[in-house]
N, C-alpha and C positions, 0 to 999 in steps of 0.2 A: 537692828530689828532680827529676831532670830523666826526663824523658820523651819519647820519638822518636816519631812518630806518621806514620808510613807506609799505602800503600795501591797497589794494583795495579801489583805488581812481575812478576806473569807470568812467573816462573819465571830474571828476569833480575837478577842479582846485583852488574854491576859496577858502579852507581850506587850501591849499599847500600855495599859496600868503600869507596866516596869521601869518603861519610857518617861512615863509622866511623871513619876516619882523622883526621875533625875532630872526632869527639866522642865519645871514650871514656869517659867518664863518665856512661855509660848505666844508671839504673837501672830503668827500666821501656819495654818495649817494646810498641807497638800496632800491628799489622798489619789492615787494617779490607777484607783478603780479596782474590780474583786470587792467591794466593799461586802457583798451578799448580803443586804437589808442592815448594814450596821449605821446606816446613816442618822437614827436617830438615837444612838451613843453616840458618834462622833458630835452631835449638836449639843449633846445634853455635858461633855466630859471638856471640849473646848469653847473658850467664851471668847473665841477671836474669831479674827478673818478665818474663811474657809473655802479650798476649791476642791472639789472634787468632783470626778468624772467616771463614769461609767466601765464598767472591764466587762468583757465577754461572759463572766458569769456572774452577771448583775440584771437576768433576765425579770422584764417588765419594771425593769431602772425606769424612771424620770429624770435621770442624772443627763447631765449633756455628756455627748460624745467626746468631746475637746473644750478647750477653754483658751484664750488668751487674755493676760493681764499684764500689770506691771507688778516688780519691786525694787522701789527706786526710780533708776533711770534704764533697769533694764527688760525687753520684753522679753515678757515668758507664754511657751508653748505647752501647754500639757496635754497627753491624750494616755490612752492604756497602753496601745501599742502595738496591737492583736491586728489592726489595719495597715498597718507597715510593716509588716512581717519581720518584725526585730527579734523572734526566733531563730531567725537566718541569718539575721546581718542588721546592723543598728545604718547602715546607709540611705535607707529609704527616707528612714525621720529624720536624719539629718538633712536631707537632701528638700524635704518640706520643710522643715524647721528655717533653713534658707530663704525657702522662697516666702516666707511668712515675716522672714525680715526676722526672726527671733534670735534674740540673745542667746537664752539656753530654751533647751528640749528636754523635758522630765516624760519619762516613759515607765511602765510598769510593766507587766506580763510573763515577763521571765522567771522568774523569782531569783536574780543574781542579779548583783550591784555591779555598777557599771559606771565610770567616768571619764571622760572625752573632752581635755578641754581643746581647742583650737585655735588659733587667732581672732577667729571671727565669731565663734559658736562654741557653747559647752551642750555636752549631751551627756544629763545622767538619768540614771534606774538606780532605787535606794534598793534594789530585790522587793526581799519577802520577809515581814514579818512572824507572820505563823507558818510558812514549807519554803523555809531555802533549800535550795538547789546547789548553790555551790560548795566547795571545797569547805568541810568543818561544819557545814547546815548550822548555821549560828545566824538567828533572826540579824537582819539589818535595816538601816534607815539610814539617814542622811540629814543633818543639819543644818539649812545655807541661813550666812548673816551677811547683813549690809552695816558694815563700819560706819564709823561717822565721817568718812569722805563719801559717802557712798558706793563703795566698792562691794562686792560679791565675795564670800567665802564660801567653799564647800567642804564639809568633813564625812565624810563615809564613818557609819559607827557601827558595833555588831554587840548583841545582847552579850551579856557574860552567863 
């Protein structure tokens, strides 16, 4: 199973189209907020399971603020992250993930990719496709793959 994890597209889909040209075998989409009205576009181009949450710029959106689901045996907790002060430190969201017994926590908001694998939890942020803030300013996303043994693998990706 191949999962595309993105965030902070802010209604700009040019870079998402580039990713789809290179990754046509997506089984699940996870969007971590700041879709800014792009829900219809995402529903039109992704014919797979989708998990999309509301970000701080998704005004009047009816998307959920948070969601929990499974990828194989792994419990996933997703949120945009601004409510957990992720711009200051990922510790609050890590604690929340542990309290929810999540194996993987995914968040956005900072526009910077982040991946922290600890013994009991994985915390990740794919960064932003549209407005990256990390050094080099390349749009970023993550691919999460569930292998045939049921293990998750995380790959950080950057646009060229």
